[in-house]
C-alpha positions as CSV (number, residue, x, y, z in Angstrom):
1,M,149.4,21.5,-186.5
2,Y,149.7,25.0,-187.7
3,N,148.1,24.5,-191.1
4,K,145.0,26.4,-190.1
5,I,146.9,29.6,-189.4
6,L,149.7,29.5,-192.0
7,P,149.5,31.7,-195.0
8,P,148.8,29.7,-198.2
9,N,151.8,28.0,-199.8
10,S,154.0,28.4,-196.6
11,Q,156.9,26.0,-196.4
12,V,159.3,25.2,-193.6
13,L,162.7,26.7,-194.3
14,I,164.4,25.7,-191.1
15,A,163.1,22.9,-188.8
16,E,162.9,23.2,-185.1
17,D,165.6,20.6,-184.4
18,K,168.1,22.4,-186.6
19,I,167.3,25.7,-184.8
20,N,167.9,24.0,-181.4
21,R,171.2,22.6,-182.5
22,E,172.4,26.0,-183.8
23,I,171.4,27.8,-180.7
24,E,173.2,25.2,-178.5
25,A,176.4,25.8,-180.6
26,L,176.1,29.6,-180.2
27,A,175.6,29.2,-176.4
28,I,178.9,27.2,-176.1
29,E,180.8,29.8,-178.0
30,I,179.3,32.8,-176.1
31,N,179.8,31.1,-172.7
32,Q,183.5,30.7,-173.6
33,D,183.9,34.2,-174.9
34,F,182.2,35.9,-172.0
35,A,183.3,33.7,-169.1
36,Q,184.4,35.9,-166.1
37,K,182.8,39.0,-167.6
38,K,180.0,41.1,-166.3
39,V,177.3,40.9,-169.0
40,V,174.1,42.7,-169.9
41,F,172.0,40.7,-172.2
42,L,169.6,42.9,-174.2
43,T,166.8,41.4,-176.3
44,I,165.7,43.4,-179.3
45,M,161.9,43.2,-179.1
46,N,159.6,41.9,-180.4
47,G,161.4,39.7,-182.9
48,G,164.3,38.7,-180.6
49,M,162.1,37.4,-177.7
50,I,161.8,33.7,-178.7
51,F,165.4,33.3,-179.8
52,A,166.7,35.3,-176.8
53,S,164.8,33.1,-174.3
54,A,166.1,29.9,-175.9
55,L,169.6,31.2,-176.0
56,A,169.5,32.8,-172.5
57,T,168.5,29.5,-170.8
58,R,171.7,27.9,-172.2
59,L,174.0,30.7,-171.0
60,N,176.1,30.2,-167.8
61,L,177.2,33.8,-167.4
62,D,177.0,36.6,-164.7
63,M,174.4,38.5,-166.5
64,E,171.5,41.0,-166.1
65,M,168.8,40.8,-168.6
66,D,166.6,43.6,-170.1
67,Y,165.3,44.5,-173.5
68,L,165.0,47.3,-175.9
69,Q,162.5,48.0,-178.6
70,L,163.7,49.4,-181.9
71,S,162.2,48.7,-185.2
72,R,162.2,49.5,-188.9
73,Y,159.5,47.2,-190.1
74,G,156.1,47.4,-188.3
75,K,153.6,45.6,-190.5
76,N,155.7,46.0,-193.6
77,Q,157.9,43.4,-195.2
78,S,160.8,45.9,-195.9
79,G,162.6,48.3,-193.5
80,G,161.5,51.9,-193.1
81,Q,162.5,54.7,-190.6
82,L,164.1,53.6,-187.4
83,V,161.8,54.0,-184.4
84,W,162.9,53.7,-180.7
85,K,159.9,52.4,-178.7
86,Y,161.6,51.5,-175.5
87,Q,165.1,52.1,-174.1
88,P,166.1,50.0,-171.1
89,E,167.2,51.6,-167.8
90,V,169.8,49.0,-166.9
91,N,173.2,50.3,-166.0
92,M,175.5,49.4,-168.8
93,H,178.6,51.2,-167.5
94,D,181.6,48.8,-167.3
95,T,179.6,45.9,-168.7
96,H,179.9,43.8,-171.8
97,V,176.5,44.0,-173.7
98,I,175.1,41.1,-175.8
99,L,172.5,42.4,-178.2
100,C,170.2,39.5,-179.2
101,D,168.0,39.8,-182.3
102,D,166.1,37.5,-184.6
103,I,167.5,38.5,-187.9
104,Y,170.3,40.5,-189.5
105,D,168.8,41.7,-192.8
106,E,170.4,45.1,-193.5
107,G,171.9,45.8,-190.1
108,H,170.5,49.2,-189.4
109,T,168.7,48.2,-186.2
110,L,171.7,46.5,-184.6
111,A,174.0,49.3,-185.7
112,A,171.9,51.8,-183.8
113,A,171.5,49.6,-180.7
114,H,175.3,48.9,-180.7
115,A,176.1,52.6,-180.8
116,W,173.6,53.4,-178.1
117,C,175.0,50.8,-175.8
118,L,178.5,52.2,-176.2
119,E,177.1,55.8,-175.5
120,K,175.6,54.4,-172.3
121,G,179.1,53.3,-171.0
122,A,179.3,49.6,-172.1
123,L,182.9,48.3,-172.4
124,S,181.8,46.4,-175.5
125,A,178.7,45.6,-177.4
126,S,178.4,42.4,-179.3
127,S,175.5,41.1,-181.3
128,V,174.1,37.7,-181.8
129,V,171.4,36.9,-184.4
130,L,169.4,33.7,-185.2
131,V,169.6,34.3,-189.0
132,H,171.6,36.4,-191.4
133,K,169.8,37.0,-194.7
134,N,172.1,36.9,-197.6
135,H,171.2,39.4,-200.4
136,D,172.7,42.1,-202.5
137,R,170.8,45.1,-201.0
138,T,172.7,47.7,-199.1
139,Y,174.0,46.7,-195.7
140,A,174.8,49.0,-192.8
141,Q,178.5,49.3,-191.9
142,Y,177.8,46.8,-189.1
143,K,178.0,43.0,-189.0
144,P,176.8,40.7,-186.2
145,D,179.4,39.0,-184.1
146,Y,177.6,35.7,-183.8
147,V,175.3,34.2,-186.4
148,A,173.4,30.9,-185.9
149,M,172.4,30.4,-189.5
150,N,172.7,32.1,-192.9
151,I,169.7,31.9,-195.2
152,P,168.7,33.0,-198.7
153,D,166.9,36.2,-199.3
154,H,163.3,35.1,-198.4
155,F,160.7,36.9,-196.4
156,I,160.6,34.6,-193.3
157,F,158.4,34.2,-190.3
158,G,158.1,32.0,-187.2
159,Y,160.5,31.7,-184.2
160,G,160.0,35.3,-183.3
161,M,159.8,36.8,-186.8
162,D,156.4,38.0,-187.8
163,Y,154.0,37.8,-190.7
164,E,152.0,40.9,-190.5
165,E,152.7,41.1,-186.7
166,K,151.5,37.6,-186.3
167,L,152.9,34.0,-186.2
168,R,156.0,34.8,-184.1
169,Q,155.0,31.8,-181.9
170,L,155.8,29.2,-184.6
171,P,158.6,26.8,-183.5
172,E,160.1,26.6,-187.0
173,I,161.1,29.2,-189.6
174,Y,158.8,29.5,-192.7
175,Y,158.8,31.2,-196.0
176,I,156.4,31.6,-198.9
177,P,158.1,30.6,-202.2
178,Q,157.9,33.4,-204.8
179,S,155.9,32.6,-208.0
180,K,158.0,32.2,-211.1
């Protein structure tokens, strides 16, 4: 169906049914861990929007939803300087914040968002990511609390993650194998 818009040589890395199973498993865990807590669920845009929507519809929590926009990538395939584009106005004082993002690559974005939530008075800030990219580059001194899937170090797109700011809408996660 998407062959006309996919970059040449794109391949499915993670199929839609596996993504859905992993999101369901995360939701069960998060529902247990945050039961009886007042929650603020913050989506990190733009990448986190599809994953956050899928996860949020499975959460049975007393929660307020908002988003923040913080990025290191833009149209690049590797991270640059951290840029805040939007900070939510939701009151985080005395709440438990869940930060929802598409990918944990090096952790700088989530580390900054986590610190910001605590500065705004959150009792706790936990992060959930769809994919954790395994590699040997430098990571921030921050690790996500919930991870749906661990993947090899590929440039990936689909399910919220972009290819030159496009193709976020794909229901599966794709990659382009590197030439040998």
